[in-house]
TILUM-404301 format. One record per residue (C-alpha): residue number from 1; residue in three letters; x, y, z. Coordinates in Angstrom, 3 decimals. Each point is the difference from the previous one (the first is absolute). Last residue first. Layout:
<atoms>
num residuo u v w
NUM ALA X Y Z
...
</atoms>
This chain:
<atoms>
num residuo u v w
331 SER 75.363 101.917 125.833
330 ILE -0.112 -0.570 -4.042
329 TYR 1.244 3.009 -2.299
328 ARG 2.655 1.771 2.511
327 ARG 0.498 -2.780 2.275
326 PHE 0.864 -2.677 -3.028
325 SER 2.137 2.488 -1.980
324 ALA 2.289 0.622 3.317
323 ARG 0.296 -3.615 0.466
322 VAL 0.983 -0.452 -4.018
321 SER 2.587 2.573 0.618
320 SER 1.675 -1.287 2.629
319 GLU 0.156 -3.193 -1.905
318 GLN 1.829 1.413 -2.756
317 THR -0.916 -1.409 -3.261
316 LYS 3.561 -1.273 -1.401
315 VAL 0.602 1.690 -3.792
314 TYR 2.039 -3.052 -1.954
313 ILE -2.367 -2.169 -1.303
312 LEU -2.422 2.926 -0.580
311 THR 2.243 1.200 -2.492
310 THR -0.018 -2.993 -2.360
309 ASP -3.739 -0.112 0.438
308 ALA 0.728 4.063 -1.654
307 LYS 1.507 -1.595 -3.591
306 VAL 3.039 1.446 -1.596
305 HIS 1.779 0.348 3.085
304 GLY 2.980 2.871 -0.178
303 ALA -0.428 0.591 3.844
302 TYR -0.880 3.469 -0.636
301 GLU -2.509 -0.662 -2.374
300 ARG -1.313 -2.316 2.181
299 LEU -0.155 2.407 2.885
298 GLU -1.348 2.218 -2.137
297 GLN -3.072 -1.974 -0.718
296 LEU -0.265 -1.467 3.547
295 PRO -0.878 3.912 1.199
294 VAL 2.589 0.931 2.733
293 GLY -1.830 0.144 3.212
292 ARG 2.466 0.066 2.729
291 ALA -0.464 -3.788 0.573
290 GLY 1.265 -0.199 -3.861
289 ALA 2.860 1.589 0.071
288 ASP 1.036 -1.441 3.250
287 THR -1.142 -3.510 -1.864
286 LEU 1.972 0.747 -3.205
285 LEU 2.969 1.452 1.835
284 THR 0.350 -3.460 2.418
283 ARG -0.384 -2.114 -3.475
282 ARG 3.648 2.360 -1.977
281 PHE 1.128 -0.751 3.139
280 LYS -0.277 -3.967 0.316
279 HIS 0.975 -0.738 -2.869
278 PRO 3.828 0.978 1.065
277 HIS -0.146 -2.483 2.859
276 VAL 0.903 0.254 3.408
275 HIS -1.834 -2.197 3.292
274 ILE 1.001 1.813 2.911
273 GLY 2.605 -1.490 2.024
272 THR 1.822 3.296 0.102
271 LYS 3.141 -1.665 -0.842
270 ARG -1.199 -3.520 -1.472
269 GLY -1.998 2.880 -2.524
268 LEU 2.823 2.203 -0.971
267 LYS 2.020 -2.516 -1.140
266 ARG -2.960 -1.628 -1.922
265 MET -0.642 3.822 -1.316
264 MET 3.945 -0.014 -1.192
263 ALA -0.383 -3.765 -2.109
262 GLN -3.297 1.308 -1.845
261 ILE 1.608 3.563 -0.905
260 GLY 2.899 -2.019 -1.480
259 SER -2.191 -2.641 -1.735
258 ILE -1.534 2.233 -1.546
257 THR 3.059 1.961 -1.573
256 MET 1.730 3.345 1.064
255 ARG 2.032 1.734 -2.905
254 LYS 3.411 -0.944 0.802
253 HIS 2.562 1.995 2.926
252 PRO 3.292 -0.459 -1.355
251 ALA 0.433 0.385 2.646
250 ARG -2.025 -1.090 2.605
249 LEU -3.158 1.096 1.453
248 SER -1.954 -1.762 -2.890
247 VAL -2.098 2.794 -1.823
246 PHE -3.369 1.730 -0.030
245 LEU -1.719 2.577 -2.898
244 ALA 2.770 -1.452 -2.500
243 PRO 2.132 2.638 -2.130
242 ASN 3.067 -1.034 1.555
241 ASP 2.716 2.372 0.307
240 ASP 0.745 -0.528 3.816
239 ASP 0.178 2.497 2.878
238 ARG -2.680 -0.478 2.088
237 SER -0.953 1.613 2.546
236 ASP -2.472 2.485 -2.287
235 LEU -2.004 -2.824 -1.040
234 TYR -1.046 -1.035 3.501
233 LYS -1.209 2.849 1.469
232 LYS -1.617 1.051 -3.246
231 LEU -1.606 -3.504 0.458
230 HIS -1.137 0.677 3.561
229 TYR -1.093 3.539 -0.261
228 ALA -1.950 -1.256 -2.733
227 ALA -1.294 -2.745 1.869
226 SER -1.474 2.007 3.352
225 ASP -1.650 2.321 -2.396
224 THR -1.785 -2.550 -1.254
223 LEU 1.177 -1.099 -4.284
222 TYR -2.322 -0.614 -2.826
221 VAL -1.009 -2.627 -2.695
220 MET -0.507 1.381 -3.687
219 ARG -1.453 -3.021 -2.183
218 GLU 1.608 -1.916 -2.795
217 SER -1.175 -3.346 -2.006
216 LYS 1.796 -2.901 -0.064
215 GLY -3.174 -2.014 0.550
214 LYS 1.723 -1.901 3.109
213 GLN 3.308 1.614 0.425
212 GLY -0.582 3.778 0.341
211 TYR 2.043 2.552 -1.416
210 ILE 0.551 2.698 2.591
209 LEU -0.492 3.944 0.371
208 ILE 0.945 1.064 2.984
207 ASP -1.359 2.769 2.034
206 GLN 0.955 2.362 2.427
205 SER -0.935 3.559 -1.575
204 ASP 3.700 1.625 -0.054
203 PHE 2.031 -3.540 1.232
202 ASN -1.222 -1.206 -3.676
201 ILE 1.660 -3.733 -0.181
200 ASP 0.709 -1.820 -2.803
199 ASN 3.442 1.740 -0.098
198 ARG 0.945 -2.077 2.866
197 ASN -0.764 -3.030 -2.011
196 LEU -2.773 -2.644 0.711
195 SER 0.581 -3.487 -1.057
194 VAL 0.344 -1.568 3.319
193 ILE -3.298 1.808 1.526
192 GLU -2.293 -1.513 -3.284
191 GLY 1.172 -3.578 0.843
190 ILE -0.809 0.802 3.676
189 ARG -3.570 0.637 -0.842
188 ALA -0.795 3.831 0.790
187 ALA -2.410 0.739 2.857
186 THR 1.423 3.751 -0.751
185 SER 0.436 1.199 3.503
184 TYR 0.484 -3.448 1.746
183 LEU 3.012 -0.901 -2.118
182 VAL 1.429 3.406 0.146
181 GLU 0.250 -0.115 3.447
180 MET 1.468 -3.394 0.304
179 LEU 2.589 1.189 -2.922
178 ALA 0.750 3.078 2.012
177 LEU 0.311 -1.932 3.586
176 ASP 1.851 -3.016 -1.629
175 ARG 2.563 2.789 -2.052
174 GLN 0.354 2.317 3.662
173 CYS 1.693 -3.159 1.095
172 GLU -0.132 -3.058 2.118
171 ALA -4.260 1.007 0.812
170 GLU -0.796 -0.825 3.598
169 SER -1.903 3.334 0.528
168 LYS -1.814 -0.218 -3.400
167 LEU -1.126 -3.618 0.650
166 ILE -1.030 0.774 3.294
165 GLU -2.434 3.044 -1.318
164 ARG -1.215 -2.134 -2.291
163 GLU -1.215 -2.851 2.623
162 THR -1.634 2.657 2.436
161 GLY -1.897 0.965 -3.081
160 THR -1.226 -3.467 -0.868
159 TYR 1.140 -1.574 -2.680
158 PRO -2.000 -1.655 -2.441
157 GLN -1.795 -3.518 0.626
156 MET -0.668 -2.302 -2.606
155 LEU -3.836 -1.413 0.887
154 LYS 1.159 -3.767 -1.131
153 LYS -2.701 -1.851 -2.821
152 PRO 1.344 -3.944 -0.173
151 VAL 0.377 -0.944 -3.187
150 LYS -1.612 -3.035 -1.857
149 ILE 1.470 -1.219 -3.010
148 ARG -1.915 -0.335 -2.809
147 LYS -0.920 -2.990 -1.881
146 LEU 3.138 -1.301 -2.471
145 LYS -3.013 -1.603 -2.058
144 ARG 0.408 2.063 -3.853
143 THR 4.152 -0.105 1.552
142 PRO 0.748 -2.530 -2.475
141 ASN -1.263 1.737 -3.455
140 THR -0.884 -2.406 -2.427
139 ASP 1.426 -0.597 -3.744
138 ILE 3.451 1.672 0.889
137 PHE 1.846 2.492 -2.382
136 GLY -3.343 1.817 -1.843
135 GLU 0.865 3.523 1.165
134 ASP -3.164 0.070 1.594
133 GLN 1.430 -3.275 2.494
132 VAL 3.504 1.805 0.764
131 TRP -2.108 3.145 1.116
130 GLY -2.456 -2.654 2.035
129 PHE 3.458 -1.150 1.370
128 PHE 1.698 2.993 1.073
127 SER -2.859 1.737 1.202
126 CYS -0.744 -2.831 2.201
125 MET 3.338 -0.473 1.429
124 THR 0.649 3.191 0.866
123 HIS -3.514 -0.182 1.767
122 ARG 1.273 -3.473 2.185
121 MET 3.009 1.820 0.959
120 THR -1.577 3.129 1.027
119 GLU -2.047 -2.135 2.073
118 LEU 3.177 -1.780 1.326
117 TYR 1.235 3.514 1.319
116 SER -3.592 0.316 1.682
115 ALA -0.340 -3.274 1.809
114 SER 3.772 1.123 1.193
113 ILE 2.624 -1.630 -0.827
112 HIS 2.463 -2.650 2.464
111 ARG 2.216 -0.598 -2.585
110 ARG 0.159 -4.079 -0.465
109 GLU -3.332 -0.910 0.852
108 GLN -1.347 2.871 -2.024
107 TYR 2.077 -1.100 -2.811
106 ALA -1.380 -3.285 0.075
105 ALA -3.634 0.841 0.558
104 LEU 0.351 2.264 -2.923
103 TYR 2.159 -2.234 -2.341
102 TYR -2.686 -2.513 0.948
101 ARG -2.381 1.301 -1.302
100 LEU 1.152 1.207 -3.340
99 ASP 0.792 -3.231 -0.554
98 ASN -3.531 -1.798 0.732
97 THR -1.261 2.673 -2.485
96 THR 1.980 -1.584 -2.415
95 ILE 3.032 0.752 -2.334
94 ASP 0.299 -1.955 -3.290
93 ASN -0.725 3.375 -2.006
92 LEU 2.675 1.920 0.693
91 PRO 2.446 -2.957 -0.066
90 LYS 1.349 -0.882 3.424
89 GLY 2.717 0.581 2.550
88 THR -1.690 0.917 2.770
87 ALA 2.610 1.890 1.848
86 GLY 1.131 2.327 -3.027
85 LEU -3.428 1.079 -0.893
84 PHE -1.123 0.708 3.531
83 MET 3.359 2.258 0.653
82 VAL -0.415 1.531 -3.219
81 MET -4.065 0.219 0.559
80 CYS 0.813 2.460 3.649
79 ARG 3.181 1.677 -1.254
78 GLN -1.713 0.920 -3.520
77 TYR -2.867 2.037 2.270
76 ASN 2.132 0.735 2.399
75 GLU 2.073 2.594 -2.542
74 ILE -3.210 0.468 -1.824
73 THR -2.458 1.807 3.351
72 GLY 4.136 1.554 0.799
71 GLU 0.430 1.677 -3.262
70 SER -4.125 1.387 -0.318
69 CYS -2.386 -1.354 -1.603
68 ASN -0.714 2.390 -3.550
67 GLU -1.992 -2.879 -1.594
66 LEU 2.852 -0.314 -2.218
65 ARG 2.227 -1.072 2.419
64 LYS -2.210 -2.325 0.929
63 THR 0.150 -1.644 -4.326
62 ALA 3.622 0.197 0.166
61 ILE -0.338 -2.223 3.227
60 TRP -2.210 -2.178 -1.663
59 LEU 2.502 -0.269 -3.316
58 ARG 2.720 -0.754 2.525
57 VAL -1.637 -2.638 1.662
56 VAL -0.609 -1.459 -3.089
55 ASN 3.938 -0.280 -0.848
54 GLN 1.053 -1.121 3.098
53 TRP -2.449 -2.851 -0.643
52 GLN 1.802 -1.232 -2.420
51 ASP 1.681 -3.533 0.644
50 ASP -3.170 -1.864 -0.500
49 PRO -0.605 1.928 -3.350
48 ALA -2.737 2.249 0.562
47 ARG -3.193 -0.640 -2.183
46 ALA -2.432 1.727 -2.468
45 ILE -2.860 -2.289 -0.654
44 GLN 0.292 -2.567 -3.264
43 THR -1.677 2.128 -3.022
42 CYS 4.060 0.957 -1.014
41 VAL 0.073 2.416 -3.448
40 GLU -1.641 2.946 2.402
39 VAL -2.827 1.698 -1.300
38 ILE 0.454 3.835 0.306
37 ARG -3.099 1.952 -1.048
36 TYR 0.452 4.073 -0.795
35 LYS -1.801 2.890 0.773
34 HIS 1.375 -0.027 3.925
33 LEU 3.272 -0.440 -1.007
32 LYS 0.546 3.663 -0.013
31 VAL -2.100 1.172 3.097
30 THR 1.828 -2.949 1.959
29 LEU 3.684 1.183 -1.514
28 THR -0.557 3.329 0.537
27 THR -1.375 -0.513 3.683
26 SER 3.059 -2.703 1.314
25 LEU 2.601 2.265 -1.231
24 HIS -1.392 3.199 1.919
23 GLN 0.342 -2.379 2.586
22 LEU 3.406 -0.971 -0.488
21 GLN 0.781 3.268 -0.546
20 GLU -0.865 0.874 3.412
19 THR 1.299 -3.028 1.494
18 SER 3.541 1.383 -1.420
17 LEU 0.990 -1.892 -2.994
16 ASP 3.010 -2.620 -1.070
15 ASP 0.134 -2.639 2.806
14 GLU -3.463 -0.867 -0.238
13 MET 0.061 0.333 -4.141
12 ALA -0.450 -3.545 -0.693
11 LEU -2.410 -0.482 2.977
10 LEU -2.319 2.589 -1.719
9 ILE 0.342 -1.697 -3.204
8 GLU -1.215 -3.316 1.509
7 ASN -2.800 1.661 1.847
6 ILE -1.348 1.298 -3.286
5 ILE 0.115 -3.021 -1.462
4 LYS -1.953 -2.097 2.886
3 GLN -2.261 3.128 -0.231
2 GLU -0.657 -0.211 -3.619
1 MET -0.903 -3.549 -0.037
</atoms>
């Protein structure tokens, strides 16, 4: 009961307080209400009115924000549940496992999404309905019998040295060249790159303090000599006053967006015949660093991963390295 009241208070204050203030309010209410026994006058299970699932989603999103989830993750959570609940048109307590199965199957058939994306949707639904049941809005959790979707494991390839040289030689402008060099050198996520400003760069020490999207923690990343050179050359060529590190080519030179960078790289990919994606630069740096002997723990910190297992997903063991070790220790 205490948590239900706390959630309702947090929802009411969501528009007036920052994330940090909401977290502080949540902690304070939890401590202060702990010594009190709160009894609801009505003894029936709390249910959301048939047309009020939107408020339940808002409450759930508020708790996710307090859990320090990234804004990108929160937006995806909200979009997934709003689409499903809006399409289903049923009260929360009437939704069945078959409703969920049908929606996921129809969505996959209509949108031709990957198994990985479908599993992400299933995971989001499980998170939502598990929370809704815990909070007393529904009797049973319809996702309990929703089986995990098997996702084929693919070994994602990094760029080869030749591919990176081709991309640099075919870059349309100095900005694109600098952007690719920074993506590789920092192994930063694309969202972290677009949020950078000019004054975040320390050219004397060739480092950048990045505020991570996931986990929301700061970490230091570094520029190679090549990245520092091309980035400085790009910044010196600009005549705008936008504080953003990377901006659009045309006036009024707005901060580059994630979709803008992705579009630029798709165009470069068509031009070169290479699969070009921003995240691939991150994978390539981690792979190259691992192959050159950088310890896994240091790679984990540089990438901003909470768990070392996540770093292992990105680091591809070079076949040539395995061959050399086999010849050295076995043959």
